[in-house]
C-alpha positions, 0 to 999 in steps of 0.5 A, a space after each residue: 680435698 678434691 676428688 678427680 673423676 676419670 674422664 669416662 666416669 658415669 653420672 651415676 658414679 659421680 652422684 655416688 661420690 657426692 652422696 658419700 661426701 654428704 653422708 659424712 655431713 660435708 658439702 660437696 661441690 661439683 666442678 664439671 670440666 672439659 674432659 673430666 669432672 672434679 668434686 671439691 669439699 667446700 666445708 672443713 674436714 675433721 682431721 681424723 676423717 681426712 685419711 679414712 675419707 680419702 681412702 674410701 673415695 679413692 676406692 670408689 668406681 670412676 675416681 681417678 685420684 684424691 688430692 689434699 688441699 693445704 691452704 685454708 681457702 679451698 675454692 679460691 686455691 690453685 691447688 683446687 683449680 689449676 687453670 686460670 679462671 676466665 669469666 665474662 661479663 657481657 662481652 668482656 672477658 676477665 682473666 684472659 689476654 685483655 687487660 680490662 679497664 673499668 673507669 668513671 667517677 668515684 661518686 655519681 653526682 648528676 646525670 650530666 657529670 656521669 654522662 660526660 665521664 662515661 663518654 670520655 672513658 668510652 671513647 678512650 677505650 674503657 670497657 666498663 663504667 664505674 660509679 658509686 651510688 652509695 658511698 661509704 665516707 669517713 665523715 657523716 657530713 661528706 657526700 654519700 652518693 645519690 643512692 637509688 637515683 644513682 643506680 638508675 643513672 648508672 644503668 641508663 648511661 651504660 646501656 646507651 654506651 654499651 658498657 658494663 657497670 660496676 658499683 659498690 654494695 654496702 649492705 646485705 639488704 641492698 644486694 638484690 636492688 644493686 644487682 638489678 642495676 649493676 653488672 658487677 657488685 663491688 665489695 669495698 675495702 671497709 666491707 672485705 670481712 663483712 661476712 653477711 654481705 659476702 654471703 648475700 653477694 655470693 648467693 646472687 651468682 653475680 660477678 663480684 669485685 672484691 677489694 682488699 682491706 687496707 690492713 688485710 693479709 692476702 690469705 684474709 682476702 682469699 678467705 673473703 673470696 671463699 665466702 662468695 665462691 662457696 655460696 655460688 658465685 664463680 666470677 670473683 675478681 680480686 682487687 688490690 687497692 693499697 695497704 696502710 702506709 707508714 707515712 701518709 705525707 705523700 700517698 694515701 696508701 701503699 700499692 702492694 704490686 707484689 700482690 699481683 704475682 703472689 695472688 696469681 701463683 696461689 689462686 686461679 682468680 683474676 686480679 685487678 688493681 685500683 691505683 686511684 685509691 692506692 695513691 690518692 694523688 692523680 699525678 701518681 696514678 698513670 705510673 701505677 697503672 703502667 706498673 700494674 700492667 707490667 706486674 700482670 694485672 688482669 684489670 684496672 679500676 681507674 677514677 676519671 672525672 670530667 672536672 676533678 677540681 669540682 668533684 664531690 668525692 675524691 677529686 684529688 685522685 681522679 684523672 681528667 679525661 685527656 690524661 686518661 686518654 693518653 694513659 690508655 695509649 701508654 697501656 696499649 703499648 705496654 700490654 703489647 710487649 707482654 702479648 696482651 692487649 687493651 681495647 682500642 675503640 679506633 679499631 673495629 674488632 673487639 678483643 
């Protein structure tokens, strides 16, 4: 349920509506807008209370109308917030006309490796540096990342190059220390329904990149986002990274590009695509990047390694720097056809 206040509603009238909602044991969420304030009800409303409460609220001073939200997710729904959400991280805007590219190695292996990758993607036009300090691996014997050392390296290299950062947080107990180093908290596909982690990340108010689980429906992804939104984070970037394939002979997963227009129709949140994990094969990544831009994706998360054949993690899906640079030029041309842009460092002005 959402209560739309009149443009001339006073602070006292808004507070009265908030108090009325709280009196029913429900949690109101005030959403100030450009001309008017909306008040959402984040908690579930008992069926027998919905109509009586709506009628009561509509009769209160300063209320314009009350709208019922039919979807199971509320704060993530376009029924709740009709306009596209655009949020900034540093100077980078997600959800606007720029297709934001976040690139870098899957795992941070060393200072030299990270710096080489960062300089290459920065020069090609990436706005953010991605790199895993903590890596969830299927085998306990695989490289697990550098941990705290990796976080420090990510922050230091990005600061030198004036880039924003994104890295994965795997445990609710690690949220604060990862947030102290990274600009965007990535919640990986394996943790999409780790509710304690979603809650802890949401409570930081930090930007969150939320990946869809390989077996998750779009409603389940949006309900996971709801956990973050309901706990205070209003900067959530949804990320499609591939769903389970029927045949793993050719690709790691199947990239669900239809998720982009569907998510943008039912939700106001920006949408990213991770073609590296979706395909698992570097030679397919550029085509999927181009397709993602054509589908309307707001951001791309691309793995780039200075020497993919020597990578300790996911080398087969990582692009070499020259391939990434050529891809960025392709993406600029494609984005321009739709009236959008991809940052070009060869031009002085930023988007």
